[in-house]
N, C-alpha and C positions, 0 to 999 in steps of 0.2 A: 504494500500500500504506500503510495507516494505521500509526501507531506501535505499536499493539498487535499488528497482524498481523506487523510487522517483528520485534517482540520474540518472538513465537511462532516465527517462521521461524528466527531466530537461535538460540533455545533448542534447537530440534530439530536444528540443525546442529552443536551443540557436543558434545564428549565430556567425561566426568567432570563433568557439570553439577550445579549446586547452587543452590538459592534460599534466601537467608537475609538477614534484616534489610533487606529492601527492595532487595536486590541479587541479580543473577543472574551466576553465574560458571561458566566452563568452558574447555576448551581446543580449539584447532583448528589445523590445519596449512595451509600455503599450497596452492592459491590461496584456499581458503575463509577463512583468517584475514584476508587483506587485504580480501576482499569484505565479510565480516561487520563488521569494524571500520570500514570506509569507510561502510557504510550506517548503522551505529549512530551514528557521529560526525556524519554529516550530519543525522540526526534529533534530535541533541542528547541521546542516551541513553547514550553511551559514557562510562564512568567511568575505566577504565584498560585498557591492553593491553601485552603483552610479547611481541615477535616471537620472542625466543629460546626462551621456554618455551611460547609459543602461548596463554598465559592471556589471557582476555578477561573483563572485568567490566563489566556495564551495569546501568542503573537499571531496577528493576521498577516499572512504572506503577502508580500508586495514586490516580488521579484519580477523581472521582465517575462519570465516563462511561467510563473505561478502567481496568481493573484486571487486573494480572498476579498470580495467586495460586499458591502452591505446591500447595495443596489446597483442597477445599471448606471445610474448617475454617478455613483461613487467610482465605478470602473472607468467612466469617461472623464474623470477629473484630471487624469494625466494626459497631456497632449500627445505623447507617443502612442498611447493606447487608442487614440482616435485614428491613427494611421495604420496600426498593426495590432491585431488582437493577441493577447498572451496565448502561449501554447496550451496552457490549462488555466481555467478560472472558475471560481464558484461565486454565485450571486445568492446571498443569504435570503433576501425577501422573496425570491422566486424558488428558493431551495433547488437550484439547478447547478449541477456540476457539468461543465462543458466537456464534450467528447466529440472529436471530429467524425466519429462513426455514427453519431446520433442522426436519426431521421426526423423524429418528431421533437421539435424544439419550441419553447415559448416564443410567441410572436415578437416581443421586444428583443429577445436574443437574436432571432433571425434577422430582424431589421438592423441590428448592430453589425452582424457578420456581413450582411449584404453591403452596408455602407462602407465598411472597411475594405471589402473587396473592390468596390467602386473606386475608392481612393487609391488602392494599390494599382489598379488597372490604369487609371489616368496618370499616375506617377510615371509609368513606363513611357508615356508620350511627352512628358514635361521636360523643359530645358533646365529648370532649377526647382529646388524645394524637395528633393528626394531624401534629404538627410533626416535622421530620426527626430532631431530637435526642431525641424522646420515646422512652422505653423501655417504655411501656405504653399501651394504648388504654382509655379510660374510657367506660362507658355508664351511663345512668341509667334504671332501670325498677323502680319501687317502692323500690329501694335502689341503692347504687353497685356497679357491676360493674367489676372491673379485670382486663384480659387482658394479661398481660406478654408483650412481644414478645421472646421468648427461645426458642431451639430449637437442638439440636445436629445437626451434619451427619450423624452416623451413626445418628440416631434417627428422622429424618423419612423418609417414604415418599411416592411419587407418590399424588396424591389422585384416585381414580376418581370421575367424575361431577361434578367441581368446576365446569367450565364450564356445565354444564346447571343446576346449583344456583344459580350467580351470575345466569345469564340469567333464571331463573324467580323468584328471591326477592330479588335485590339490584337489578338494573338494570331489571326490568320495572316499568312504571308502574301496572299494574292492582293495586289494593289495596295500593299501596306502603307507606302508613302502617301498615296492619295487619300486613303482612309484617315490617316493621321491628320492630314491637312483639313479634311472635312470636319472631323471632330473638333479641331481647334477653331475652325470657322464658326461652328454652331455655338461653342463656348463663348466666343467673342460676341455673337448676336445676343445670347442670353444675358451676358454681363452688361451689355448696353441697355437691354430692355428693363433690367432691374437695377439700373444705375442708382436709384434712390436708396437702395438698401445694400447691405454687405453681400457680395456674391460668394456664398460658401457652399460646402458640401451638403448641409442641411437643406438649402434651397434646391440644389440639384437632385437630392433624394425626392423632394416633393414634386419637382417638375421633370422627373426622369422620362415619363411617357412622351412628353413633348420633345425632350432632348433626343430620345431614340428615334422618334418620327422624323425629325429634321435631318438627323444623320442618315437615316435610311433613304429619305428623299434625295439628299445630296449625292449619295452613292449611286442610286438608280439613274440619276441624270448623267453621272460620269460614265457608267458602264454602257449606257445607251448612246454615248458620244454626242450628246446634245447639251447645250448650255441653256440655262433658264432664260437668259436674255434673247437667245436665238429663237427659242420656242415662242416666247412672248411676242417677238417681232413678227413671226410667221402668223400667229393667231390674230394679231392686230391687222395685218394685211388682209387676211381672209375675212375678218369682220368688215373692213371697209368695202371689199368687193361684194360681199353679200348684201350690205346695206344699199349699195348702188343698184344691185339687181332688184331688190325689193322695191325701192323707190321707183324704178323704171316701170314696174308693173302698172302703177297708177298713172305715171306721167305719159305713158304710151297712149292712153285713152282720154287724156285731158281735152284734146281738141274735139273729139267726138262728143264729150259731155256737154260742151258749150252749145251743141245743136239741140239738146233736149228742150230747154225752155223756148228756144227759137222755133222749133218744130211745133210746140204746143200753141205758141202765139199765132203762127202762120195758119195752123189747122183751124184754130178758133175764129180767125178773121175771114177765112175762106168759105166756111159753111154758109149756105144760103137758106134762109127761113122757108119752110114749106110744110104743107099738111101731110106729106107722104115722103117716102125715100126717093131722093133724086139721084141721077147718075153721078152728078158732080159731088154730092155729099158722100156717096158710096166710094168713089175713087179717092177722095180725101181721107176717109176713114181707113181704106185699104192701105194707103201710103203710110198712115200713122201706125197701123198694125205691123206692116213690114219693117218700118223703122224700129219699132219696139223689139221685134224678133231678132233683127240684126244686132241691136245693142245688147240684148240679153245673151246672144251667142258670143259676142265679144267679151262680155263680162265673165261668162263661164270659162272662156279660153284663158283670160287673165287670172282667174281664180285657180285654174289648173296649173298655170305657170308659177303662181305664187306657192302652191303646194309642192311643186317640184323643187323650187328653191329651198323651201323649208326642209324637204327630205335630204337635200344636199348638206344643209347645215347640220341636221341630225346625224347623218353618216360621218361627217367630219368630226363631230363631237364624240361619236363612238370610237373613232380611231385615236383621238386624244386620250380618252379614258383607258384605252387598251395599251397604248405605247407609253403614256406618262401618267399612270394611275396615281402615283405618289404626289403629284402636284396639280392634279386636275381641279381640285377645289379652288385653287388660286385663279382659275380662269372661268369660274362660274358666272361672274359678273358680265363678261363679254358675251357668253352664250345666252344669258337671260335677257340682255339688251336686244339681241337679235330676235329672240323669241317674242319679246314685247313689240318689236317693230313689225314682225310678221302678223301678229294679232291685230295691230293697229291698221295695217293695210287691208287685211281681210275684212275688218269691220267697215272700212271705207267703201270697199267693193260692194258690200251688202247694202250700204246706205244708197249707193248709186243705183243698184238694181231696184231698190224700193222706189226711188224717185222716178225711174223709167216706167215701172209698173203703174205708179200713181198717175203719171202723165198720160199713159195709154188709156187708163180708165177715165181720166178727165176728157180725153178726146172722144171716147165712146159716149159719155154723158152729153157732150156738146152735139154729137151726131144725133142722139135721141131727142135732145131739146129742139134742134133745128128741123127735125123730120116729123115733129108732132105739134106743129103750130106754136112752137116756142113754149112748150110745157114739159116739165121734168116728169118722166115716168117713175112713179114710186117703186114699182116692181123692179125696173132696171137698176135704180139707185141701190135698192136693198140687195140685189144680186151682186152688184159690184162691190158693195161694202162687205158682204159675206166672203166673196172671193179674196178681197184684200186682207181680211182678218185671217182667213185660212193660210194665205201665203205668208203673212207675218208670223203666224204661229209655227209653221214648218221651218222657215228660215231662222226664226228666233231660237228654236230648239237646237238647230245646227250650230248657230253662233255660240250659244251658251255652252254646249258640250265641247266645242272646239277651243274656246277661249278660256273658260273657267274650269274645265275638267280635262285639260291636256295632260297626259301622263308622260310626256317626253322628259327625260332627265339627262 
């Protein structure tokens, strides 16, 4: 039994035990008293004992490789133990004796071991601060980066995925220099983001998921032989081209749209009052109906063109997500602005088609008015209103489902 194991066994055997100022004290009764004091004295740990009161006082180990601590906070009181954990240690308030072979450890202990492992791993990449007495690790990447080796026992948590991260980005020899540069770059970014507070290991423990995500993103960009700025420039270029195409869908029919009110005015002024359908009125109405059909066909064609452009946008976004999945979230704004522009143009085309339909119905009403001694047919008006409502309902559903329930991502 090692001295630390003996200390832990003795502590567990005592009553009214206390750890203070590097000493462990407590009481025991015979035969435990004699056995404990004998073992402690033989190991050179016994400070004093009193058979009458049963009081036993022995030295709490505080060597580099063996440490007896009241709590994890007590263990972390030494700066060197924040960088490297003792080979053996015992934490009294957790009643835990550390063993490297342990699988099930208390969460605070696992958090400490993970944090020390993180410090040791980053120290391998540092230019300065690897000495046992150093209180910070120093990196150089464009400028000086200082990572203070400080953290509190009650603030750190176990680090999920740490072993995998170290194996992939610290100890792996593939692209080792580039990985080292990426890690330093991310550390520099984080130190600037938290410039108002001390950039220390405790903060890195808390933000490890973000740290790991950024390192992973940077490495994926490197291995795919793309730079972030290059990708951004290409996406901005594509965005400009798509916006131009989307705007052209509407601008291509602007001249034809100007003829809609003109056609209605011409048709209204050319109808001749009569008590019956005249050839002139019939020809004017036929022209208005033909104009309406041609305009609707043109609008349908532009709507299909717009949908094709949107499919191109969606396909390109799918490629971005496939090739650069790690950074796709940074380009969501560009994609969403294109989607918003598409919906805006789609809505404009629907408004235009509604105006054309309404103009056609107005022409039909004028035809009926001038073919019935300038009296409005209630039946015809109700029929046209019904058809207009049906059309608006059908197209309204299409607009609502496309604009408000689009599942494109």
